[in-house]
N, C-alpha and C positions, 0 to 999 in steps of 0.2 A: 503493499500499500503506500501511496504518496501523500505526503504531508502539504496541504494547501491551505490558504487563507482567503476569506472573502474580501472583496474591495470595500465593503461595506463596515470594515473594522478598522479602517484608515479615516482620520480626520477628513471631513467632507465627503466621504463615501456614499452616504445615504443621500445626499443633495447632488450627486453627479460628479464624481471623481473627474479632476482635470489631467492630474500628473500621474498616469498609469505608470510610467516609466519609473518614478521615485517610488512609488508604492511598491512595485516590483524589485526595486534596489534593496529597499528596506525588507522586505519579505525573504530575498535572496540572504542578506547578511544575517537575518535571524535564524535561518536554516531551513526554510520552506522550500519545498520542490515546485510548486505553483502558486498561482494567484487566480481566484474566479472573479471575472469581471462581469458587469451587469449595466442593463439599458437603464437609462434614467431620463426623465423629461429635458434635463440640462447637463451641460459638462461635456466630455469628450466623447462619450459614447451613448447615442441616442437612437430611436429607430430611424431618425432621418440621416444618422451618420452615412456617408457615401461609402462604397466599397472600396474606392481606393485609400480612403482615410483610414478603414477598418484595417487593410493591409498594414498600413504605416504604423498604427497603434499596436497592432499584435507584434510587428517586428520589433517596436521599440520596448515591448516588454520581454520578448525573448533575447533580446541583446543583453538584458541584465541577467541572463543565466537562469531564469525559471520559465515554466511551461505555463500555459492557460488551461486552467482544469475544466472551465465550463462556462456558460453565459446564463445569467440570471437576470431578473427584473423583478422591482416592487410595483410596476405600474398596472399591474393585473388586479391590485387592491382597488383603484380607482375606476377600473373598467372589468369588472369581473364577468367571467364567461356564464355565470349564473343570473345575472341581473334581469329583473323583470323588463327593462326597456331594450328591445332589440337592437336600437342605435348603439347603445352602451356595450352590448354583448358582441356586437360587431365590430367595436373599436378595439376590443379585448383580442378578438381573433385576429385582427391585421396586425396587433403587437406580436402575438405568437407567430405569425406567418412571416413577418419580417426576422424575428429570432431564427426561425428556421433557415431562412435563406442567409442571415449573416454568420450563422455558426461556422460553416465551411469556409468562410472567407477569413474568420479568425483563425481556423485550423481546429476547431473543437466539434466534438459529435454529439453534444448533449446540452439541452437547455433546460431551466428549470421553469416549471408551469405551475402557478398555482390555480387548482381547477376551480375555484370559486369559492362561494361561501353561503350557509345559511344565514348567518349573521357575522359581523366583525366587531370584536370586543373594543378596538380602539377608534371605530369610526361609529358613534352612537346615532348618527343620522342616517346610516346606510340601510337600505330596506331589509326587514327580516323575509327570507325566501323559504316557501315551503320545501321540506327536503325533498320530496319526489321531483318537484321542479328543477332543484339544483342537480340533481342525478341527470335528468334528461336534457337540460339545456348543456350541461357541461359535456355530456356524452356525445351530443349532436355536434357540437362545436370541434371538439377532438377529433372525433372520426371524420370530419370533414377536411382536417389537415393531416392526416395520416399518410396519405399517398404523397405528399409533398415532402413529408418526413423521409419515408423511405427512399424516395428519390434523391435527396440531399444526402442521405446517409447520415441522418441525425437522430437522435434519441430524444422524444419527448418524455422528460422525467416529471412524474406528477409528485408536487411535493407536498408532506402531510403537515398541516399547519393549524393554529388555533383558529377555525372556521365552522366549528360544529357540522362539519361534513367529513364523510370518509373517516370515521371514528374508530375503526378498528382495523386490524392487519388483514382479517379475512375478506372484509368489506373493500378495503383497498386492493386486493388481490382479485376480487372479481370485478372491479372497475376495470382494472388494468387489462385484464384478461378478455373483455368483451370485445375489445378491438382486434383480437386475433392477429397481432403484429407485433414483432420484436422491436419496432420503432417507438413503443410506448412501454414505459417501465416507471420505476419509482425513485425519485430523489428524496432518498430518505433521510430525516432529520431525526438525529437522537434526541436531543433535549427535548423536542417538541411533544413528546408522547410520554415524558415521565410523570406527569401529572395525574395520567388516568391509565397508564399502563407500564410496560416493560419493554423497552427497545430490543434488547436480545429476543424477545417473543416475537417481536415484529420483523426482524431482521430473518429469523428462521423462518417465518411464513412467507415473506416477500421472496426470499432466495435469489434466484437467478434474474429476477425482474429489478434488483437495485443496479441502477445505473450510476448514481454518483451518491455520496454520504456527506451529510452535513452533520456537524458535531459543535454543541454547547452543554453546558451543565445546568441543573435545575435542583431547587430545594423544595421538596413537595410540601413541606410545612407553611410555605408561603403562601401556596394556593393561587397566585396572581403572576403577572408577568415580572413581577418584581423578584420573583424566584430564581430567574435567570441569572447564573453566577459564572465565575470563570472555570475552565476545565480542571477537574479533580476537586472542586469546591462544594459539589452538590451530592445528590443521591444516585447518579448514574453508576452502575456496576460495570466500570470500564474493562476490566478483565473479563468479563462474561461477553461485554459487547464485542470486543476484539475476538474472542474465541467463535462468537457466532458469525462475524464477518469471515473468518477463515473458513468455518465450516461450510457456509454456501458458495465459497470460491471467489469472494469478493478481493480483486487486488489493484482497484483504482484509486483515485484521488479520494482523500478525506479532508473536506473542507471546514476548518473552524470558521464559524459565523458569531462573530463576537460583536456584539452591538449594545449599548453605541461605545464607542473609544471612551479611554479614560478621558477624564477632564483636564487632568493634568498629566504630563509627561506620557503623552498616549503612545509614544515608541515602546514603552515598558510593557504595554499590553501584546504587542507583537511578539516581544521578546518572551513573555510568560508563557504566552499561547504555545509558541513553538516547542519550548521546553515540555511542556504538557502533553503536546500532541505527540513528541517524539516518545515520550513513555508510554503513551497508551497504544500506540501503533507498533512499537519497537523498532 
């Protein structure tokens, strides 16, 4: 397995990182093998970024001695594939479509897709969507993009997030398997399931469907987003998680998604995370 870190873990990352080369340099210095990049509404990497600029950005990152682990985005929270408004769903679909097209240009073969939401805890004004509608709308949109993903050689990685949707590993397996395509899999987030489950059980259930892995830690007693903590500081059974990943044959990128960066001395977060992740994956 290869140690990676999300661009969101760097100052300015959530707002649209502009200096990807600088972040890559810092990641390399800390001992990471790769950095995960993300589409944002602004910054150096957006859905409107031209292919020629994508090539330059990827080259700048790799010139620092690190790989690109995958392509993510947080934009699907604002344009969820499950939204009651068809125009908003279409906006989300076009974001995913652009990700599929951009991934090969960046030299990556997996994208992170938030499949939608029944509700969003950090967006109180977002509509509450009937679970059945969330399933059908998300399924319809993803199914319409499978052919493009197959042609591009890109895997659509469905991420498990705090969206009150796809709440169990067996349900996520069923959701993925309905597409009957190896181009749809799981972008599995270890920390996101700790409040209501055991990540090692999810890993064993998802098996070969896992295309990428996100890691962060979580303290169950907190019960809210305040429970997300640094790696090794929470309740994740890391030896069992690593064991499960090896059992299912996962040997890809393990990306630390540490949000937000430290308020002071944010470079220490990168260094601490690299040290912890090396211990976790061996």
